[in-house]
ROSE-4610 file (N, C-alpha, C; in Angstrom, 1 decimal, always signed):
// ROSE-4610
residu = [M/M/M/D/D/D/K/K/K/Y/Y/Y/N/N/N/I/I/I/F/F/F/A/A/A/Q/Q/Q/D/D/D/Q/Q/Q/R/R/R/L/L/L/V/V/V/I/I/I/L/L/L/R/R/R/S/S/S/L/L/L/V/V/V/E/E/E/A/A/A/N/N/N/N/N/N/D/D/D/A/A/A/N/N/N/E/E/E/S/S/S/I/I/I/L/L/L/Q/Q/Q/D/D/D/C/C/C/L/L/L/D/D/D/L/L/L/Y/Y/Y/G/G/G/H/H/H/R/R/R/I/I/I/S/S/S/R/R/R/D/D/D/Q/Q/Q/V/V/V/R/R/R/S/S/S/H/H/H/L/L/L/L/L/L/W/W/W/L/L/L/K/K/K/E/E/E/Q/Q/Q/G/G/G/L/L/L/I/I/I/E/E/E/L/L/L/K/K/K/D/D/D/I/I/I/A/A/A/G/G/G/C/C/C/Y/Y/Y/V/V/V/A/A/A/Y/Y/Y/L/L/L/T/T/T/A/A/A/R/R/R/G/G/G/L/L/L/D/D/D/V/V/V/V/V/V/Q/Q/Q/G/G/G/R/R/R/T/T/T/E/E/E/V/V/V/Y/Y/Y/G/G/G/V/V/V/K/K/K/K/K/K/P/P/P/L/L/L/L/L/L/R/R/R]
num = [1/1/1/2/2/2/3/3/3/4/4/4/5/5/5/6/6/6/7/7/7/8/8/8/9/9/9/10/10/10/11/11/11/12/12/12/13/13/13/14/14/14/15/15/15/16/16/16/17/17/17/18/18/18/19/19/19/20/20/20/21/21/21/22/22/22/23/23/23/24/24/24/25/25/25/26/26/26/27/27/27/28/28/28/29/29/29/30/30/30/31/31/31/32/32/32/33/33/33/34/34/34/35/35/35/36/36/36/37/37/37/38/38/38/39/39/39/40/40/40/41/41/41/42/42/42/43/43/43/44/44/44/45/45/45/46/46/46/47/47/47/48/48/48/49/49/49/50/50/50/51/51/51/52/52/52/53/53/53/54/54/54/55/55/55/56/56/56/57/57/57/58/58/58/59/59/59/60/60/60/61/61/61/62/62/62/63/63/63/64/64/64/65/65/65/66/66/66/67/67/67/68/68/68/69/69/69/70/70/70/71/71/71/72/72/72/73/73/73/74/74/74/75/75/75/76/76/76/77/77/77/78/78/78/79/79/79/80/80/80/81/81/81/82/82/82/83/83/83/84/84/84/85/85/85/86/86/86/87/87/87/88/88/88/89/89/89/90/90/90/91/91/91/92/92/92/93/93/93/94/94/94/95/95/95/96/96/96]
x = [-15.8/-14.7/-15.1/-14.5/-15.0/-14.7/-15.4/-15.2/-13.7/-13.0/-11.6/-10.9/-10.7/-10.4/-10.3/-11.9/-11.9/-11.4/-11.3/-10.8/-9.4/-8.9/-7.4/-6.8/-7.7/-7.1/-7.6/-8.8/-8.8/-7.2/-7.1/-6.0/-4.5/-4.6/-3.3/-3.3/-4.2/-4.4/-4.4/-4.8/-4.8/-3.5/-2.4/-1.2/-0.4/-0.3/+0.4/+0.1/-1.5/-2.1/-1.3/-1.4/-0.7/+0.9/+1.3/+3.0/+3.2/+2.1/+2.2/+2.1/+1.2/+0.6/+1.8/+2.8/+3.8/+5.3/+4.9/+6.4/+7.2/+6.4/+6.9/+7.5/+7.6/+7.9/+7.2/+6.9/+6.7/+6.9/+6.5/+7.1/+5.2/+5.7/+4.6/+3.6/+4.0/+3.3/+2.4/+3.1/+1.9/+1.2/+1.6/+0.6/-0.8/-0.2/-1.5/-2.5/-1.7/-2.6/-3.5/-2.9/-3.5/-4.6/-4.5/-5.5/-6.4/-6.4/-7.5/-8.3/-7.7/-8.2/-9.4/-8.7/-9.8/-10.9/-10.6/-11.9/-11.5/-10.0/-9.5/-8.8/-9.4/-8.5/-8.2/-6.8/-6.3/-4.7/-4.4/-3.2/-2.1/-1.0/+0.4/+0.8/+0.6/+0.9/+0.4/-0.9/-1.5/-0.9/-0.4/+0.2/+1.4/+2.2/+3.5/+3.3/+2.0/+1.6/+1.5/+0.9/+0.5/+2.1/+2.7/+4.1/+4.5/+4.6/+5.6/+4.9/+3.9/+3.1/+3.4/+3.4/+3.3/+4.8/+5.7/+7.5/+7.5/+6.8/+7.1/+6.5/+5.6/+4.8/+6.0/+6.7/+7.5/+7.1/+5.9/+5.5/+5.9/+6.8/+7.2/+8.8/+9.9/+10.9/+11.0/+11.3/+11.1/+12.5/+13.0/+13.8/+13.5/+14.4/+14.0/+14.8/+14.0/+15.1/+14.6/+15.3/+15.4/+14.0/+13.7/+12.6/+11.2/+11.5/+10.3/+10.7/+9.6/+9.8/+9.2/+10.3/+10.0/+9.8/+8.9/+8.2/+9.0/+8.9/+9.5/+8.8/+7.7/+7.2/+8.4/+8.1/+8.5/+7.6/+8.3/+7.8/+6.8/+7.0/+5.5/+4.2/+4.7/+3.9/+3.0/+3.7/+3.2/+2.5/+2.6/+1.8/+0.6/+0.6/-0.4/-1.7/-1.1/-1.8/-2.3/-1.3/-2.0/-3.1/-3.3/-4.1/-3.4/-2.2/-1.4/-1.0/-1.4/-0.7/-1.9/-2.4/-3.1/-2.1/-2.8/-1.8/-2.9/-3.4/-4.2/-4.2/-4.7/-4.5/-4.6/-4.5/-4.6/-6.1/-6.9/-7.7/-7.7/-8.3/-8.0/-8.7/-7.5/-7.9/-9.2/-9.9/-10.6/-10.0/-9.9/-9.3/-10.1/-9.4/-9.9/-9.9]
y = [+4.8/+5.2/+6.1/+6.9/+7.8/+7.6/+8.1/+7.3/+7.9/+8.6/+9.1/+7.8/+7.2/+6.2/+5.0/+4.6/+3.7/+3.5/+4.7/+4.4/+4.8/+5.3/+5.3/+3.6/+2.9/+1.5/+0.3/+0.8/+0.2/+0.3/+1.7/+2.3/+1.6/+1.6/+1.1/-0.6/-1.1/-2.9/-2.8/-2.2/-2.2/-1.8/-0.8/-1.0/-2.3/-2.8/-3.9/-5.1/-5.2/-6.4/-6.3/-5.1/-4.6/-4.9/-5.0/-5.0/-6.4/-7.4/-8.5/-9.3/-8.5/-8.8/-8.6/-7.8/-7.0/-7.4/-8.7/-9.6/-8.8/-7.9/-7.4/-5.7/-5.1/-4.0/-3.1/-2.1/-1.1/+0.5/+1.1/+2.4/+3.3/+4.3/+5.0/+5.3/+5.5/+5.7/+4.6/+3.5/+2.1/+2.0/+2.4/+2.0/+2.8/+4.1/+4.9/+4.4/+3.9/+3.5/+2.1/+1.2/+0.0/+0.9/+1.6/+2.3/+2.9/+3.5/+3.7/+2.6/+1.6/+0.2/-0.2/+0.3/-0.2/+0.9/+1.9/+3.1/+4.0/+4.0/+5.2/+5.9/+7.1/+8.3/+9.3/+9.1/+9.8/+10.4/+11.5/+12.3/+11.7/+11.5/+11.4/+11.5/+12.9/+13.3/+12.1/+12.0/+11.0/+9.7/+9.2/+8.0/+7.8/+8.9/+8.8/+8.8/+9.8/+9.7/+8.2/+7.7/+6.0/+5.3/+5.7/+4.5/+5.0/+6.6/+6.7/+6.0/+6.0/+5.6/+4.0/+3.2/+1.7/+1.6/+2.5/+2.2/+2.4/+3.6/+3.7/+2.2/+1.7/+0.5/-1.0/-0.8/-1.7/-2.9/-2.5/-3.1/-3.2/-1.8/-1.6/-1.0/-1.3/-0.4/+0.4/+1.5/+2.5/+3.1/+3.3/+3.8/+5.0/+6.0/+7.4/+7.2/+7.0/+7.1/+8.0/+8.9/+10.4/+10.9/+10.9/+11.9/+10.7/+9.3/+8.9/+7.7/+7.5/+6.2/+5.1/+3.9/+2.5/+2.0/+1.2/+0.8/-1.2/-1.8/-3.2/-3.6/-4.7/-5.4/-5.8/-6.0/-6.6/-7.9/-8.7/-10.4/-9.6/-8.2/-8.0/-7.6/-6.9/-6.6/-7.8/-8.6/-9.9/-10.6/-10.5/-11.3/-10.5/-9.3/-8.3/-8.9/-9.0/-9.3/-10.7/-11.5/-13.0/-13.2/-12.0/-12.4/-12.7/-12.8/-13.5/-12.2/-11.2/-10.4/-9.1/-8.2/-7.2/-5.9/-4.7/-3.8/-2.8/-1.8/-0.8/+0.3/+0.6/+1.4/+0.6/-0.7/-1.3/-2.1/-2.2/-2.8/-4.6/-5.2/-6.7/-7.3/-8.2/-8.6/-10.0/-9.9/-11.0/-12.2/-13.4/-14.3/-15.1/-15.5/-16.2/-17.5]
z = [+13.4/+12.5/+11.1/+10.7/+9.7/+8.4/+7.3/+5.7/+5.4/+5.8/+5.6/+5.9/+7.4/+7.6/+7.0/+6.6/+6.0/+4.6/+4.0/+2.7/+2.8/+3.5/+3.5/+4.2/+4.8/+5.2/+3.9/+3.3/+2.0/+1.0/+1.1/+0.0/+0.2/+1.7/+2.0/+1.9/+2.2/+1.6/+0.1/-0.9/-2.2/-2.7/-2.1/-2.4/-1.9/-0.6/-0.5/-1.1/-1.9/-2.6/-4.1/-4.6/-5.7/-5.6/-4.7/-4.5/-4.8/-4.0/-4.1/-5.5/-6.3/-8.0/-8.7/-8.2/-9.1/-8.5/-8.0/-7.8/-6.7/-5.8/-4.5/-4.8/-5.7/-5.9/-7.2/-6.8/-8.2/-7.6/-8.9/-8.2/-7.8/-7.5/-7.3/-8.3/-9.5/-10.8/-10.8/-11.0/-11.1/-10.1/-8.7/-7.4/-7.6/-8.3/-8.3/-9.6/-10.5/-11.3/-10.9/-10.0/-9.4/-8.4/-7.7/-6.9/-7.7/-9.0/-10.0/-10.2/-10.2/-10.9/-10.0/-8.5/-7.6/-7.1/-7.9/-7.7/-6.4/-6.3/-5.5/-6.6/-7.0/-7.7/-6.6/-6.5/-5.5/-6.2/-5.6/-6.2/-5.7/-6.4/-6.2/-4.9/-4.4/-3.3/-1.9/-2.1/-1.3/-1.3/-2.7/-2.9/-1.9/-1.9/-1.4/+0.3/+0.7/+2.1/+2.4/+1.9/+2.2/+2.3/+1.4/+1.0/+2.3/+2.8/+3.8/+4.9/+5.3/+6.4/+6.3/+5.4/+5.3/+5.8/+5.2/+5.7/+7.2/+7.6/+9.2/+10.1/+9.5/+10.1/+10.0/+8.9/+8.6/+7.6/+6.6/+5.7/+4.2/+4.4/+2.9/+3.3/+2.0/+2.0/+1.0/+0.9/+0.1/-0.6/-1.7/-2.5/-3.4/-3.4/-4.0/-5.3/-6.3/-7.7/-8.5/-8.2/-9.2/-9.0/-7.7/-7.3/-7.2/-7.7/-7.9/-6.4/-6.0/-4.7/-5.6/-5.2/-5.4/-4.1/-4.2/-2.8/-3.2/-2.1/-2.0/-0.9/-1.1/+0.1/+1.1/+2.3/+3.4/+3.9/+4.7/+5.3/+5.7/+7.1/+7.6/+6.6/+5.7/+4.9/+4.0/+3.9/+2.8/+4.3/+5.5/+6.5/+6.4/+6.7/+6.5/+5.2/+4.0/+3.0/+3.0/+3.6/+4.0/+5.0/+5.8/+6.8/+8.1/+8.3/+9.5/+10.5/+10.2/+10.9/+10.7/+12.3/+11.5/+12.1/+11.2/+11.6/+11.6/+12.5/+12.7/+11.5/+10.9/+9.7/+8.5/+8.4/+7.1/+7.1/+6.4/+6.3/+6.1/+7.3/+7.3/+5.9/+5.4/+4.0/+4.4/+3.3/+3.1/+2.7/+3.1/+2.7/+1.3/+0.6/-0.4/-0.4]
């Protein structure tokens, strides 16, 4: 696995975990700040790409509100965060 995929998988897991911590929804700006806190300093465009990918996998729902994406965690997304389901492209969480 190359370095890009390692980072992308971790970034997607951070987004899902951040949604759990934010009561299952957050906008792209908040999620970008959360990624920064975990050492992932990425562009808004990269955040949006991850959000669209997560939506394609059924892990989140997205709403476009005045040009800003708001993400909502799905039951399947929660299963991934809790380690009940694995999705290729999202880092497997270490259970605490």
